[in-house]
C-alpha positions as CSV (number, residue, x, y, z in Angstrom):
1,M,-16.4,123.1,-26.0
2,A,-17.8,125.6,-23.5
3,F,-16.9,129.2,-23.7
4,E,-15.3,129.2,-20.3
5,D,-12.9,126.2,-21.2
6,V,-11.9,128.3,-24.2
7,V,-11.1,131.1,-22.1
8,C,-9.1,129.2,-19.5
9,Q,-7.1,127.6,-22.0
10,L,-6.3,130.8,-23.7
11,L,-5.4,132.4,-20.5
12,D,-3.0,129.3,-19.4
13,H,-1.2,129.4,-22.9
14,M,-0.8,133.2,-22.5
15,A,0.5,133.4,-18.8
16,Q,3.0,130.3,-20.5
17,A,4.2,132.7,-23.0
18,V,4.7,135.5,-20.4
19,A,6.4,133.3,-18.0
20,A,9.0,132.1,-21.1
21,H,9.4,135.5,-22.1
22,H,9.9,136.9,-18.6
23,Q,12.6,134.1,-18.4
24,M,14.0,135.1,-21.5
25,L,14.7,138.7,-20.5
26,L,16.1,137.8,-17.0
27,E,18.4,135.4,-19.0
28,T,19.5,138.0,-21.4
29,F,19.8,140.7,-18.5
30,Y,22.4,138.1,-16.8
31,R,24.0,137.7,-19.6
32,F,25.4,141.2,-19.8
33,D,25.7,142.1,-15.9
34,A,29.2,141.4,-15.9
35,D,29.9,142.7,-12.4
36,G,26.5,141.2,-10.8
37,E,25.8,144.5,-9.2
38,D,22.2,145.9,-9.2
39,G,21.4,146.9,-12.6
40,L,23.5,147.6,-15.7
41,D,26.2,150.2,-15.9
42,L,26.6,152.2,-19.0
43,A,29.2,149.7,-20.5
44,E,27.1,146.7,-19.7
45,F,23.8,148.5,-21.1
46,T,25.7,149.7,-24.2
47,N,26.9,145.9,-25.0
48,L,23.3,144.9,-24.4
49,L,21.8,147.5,-26.8
50,D,24.7,146.3,-29.4
51,W,23.7,142.9,-29.2
52,T,19.9,143.3,-29.3
53,C,19.7,145.8,-31.6
54,G,23.0,146.1,-33.5
55,P,25.7,148.6,-33.1
56,D,24.1,150.9,-35.4
57,A,20.9,151.2,-33.5
58,R,21.0,155.1,-33.0
59,P,18.2,156.8,-34.6
60,P,19.3,159.0,-37.5
61,H,18.1,162.2,-36.0
62,E,20.0,161.3,-32.6
63,P,22.9,162.7,-32.0
64,P,26.0,160.6,-30.6
65,G,25.8,159.5,-27.1
66,Y,22.5,158.0,-27.5
67,A,23.3,155.0,-25.5
68,A,24.2,157.2,-22.5
69,R,21.2,159.1,-22.8
70,L,18.8,156.2,-23.1
71,H,20.6,154.6,-20.1
72,A,20.1,157.7,-18.1
73,R,16.5,157.8,-18.7
74,I,16.0,154.2,-17.5
75,E,18.1,154.8,-14.7
76,A,15.7,157.8,-13.5
77,L,12.6,155.9,-14.3
78,A,13.7,153.0,-11.9
79,D,14.9,155.5,-9.3
80,A,11.4,157.0,-9.6
81,G,9.6,153.7,-9.4
82,A,12.0,152.5,-6.5
83,D,11.2,155.8,-4.6
84,R,7.3,155.4,-5.2
85,E,7.5,151.8,-3.9
86,L,9.5,153.0,-0.6
87,N,6.9,155.9,-0.1
88,S,3.6,153.6,-0.5
89,A,5.2,150.9,1.5
90,A,5.8,153.7,4.4
91,I,2.2,154.3,4.2
92,D,1.2,150.9,4.5
């Protein structure tokens, strides 16, 4: 088998795995998006965190309120990403 054929097969396999993982992430997100609004609110996010990591997922060195702080960081990153998208689209 030619090297190019092997590379193409590997890339196809990886693309299928990424697509399947993406689908699983979407299904998990929608499972916890109870209100159907954009994004997960804190209660929905906390339920997702508890389901995926267990209710005791807070790192031992973190004080209570870990889910709320993590949710706030994710929201800030998402907002910054949206702002960058808007700004780059305005330039184009």
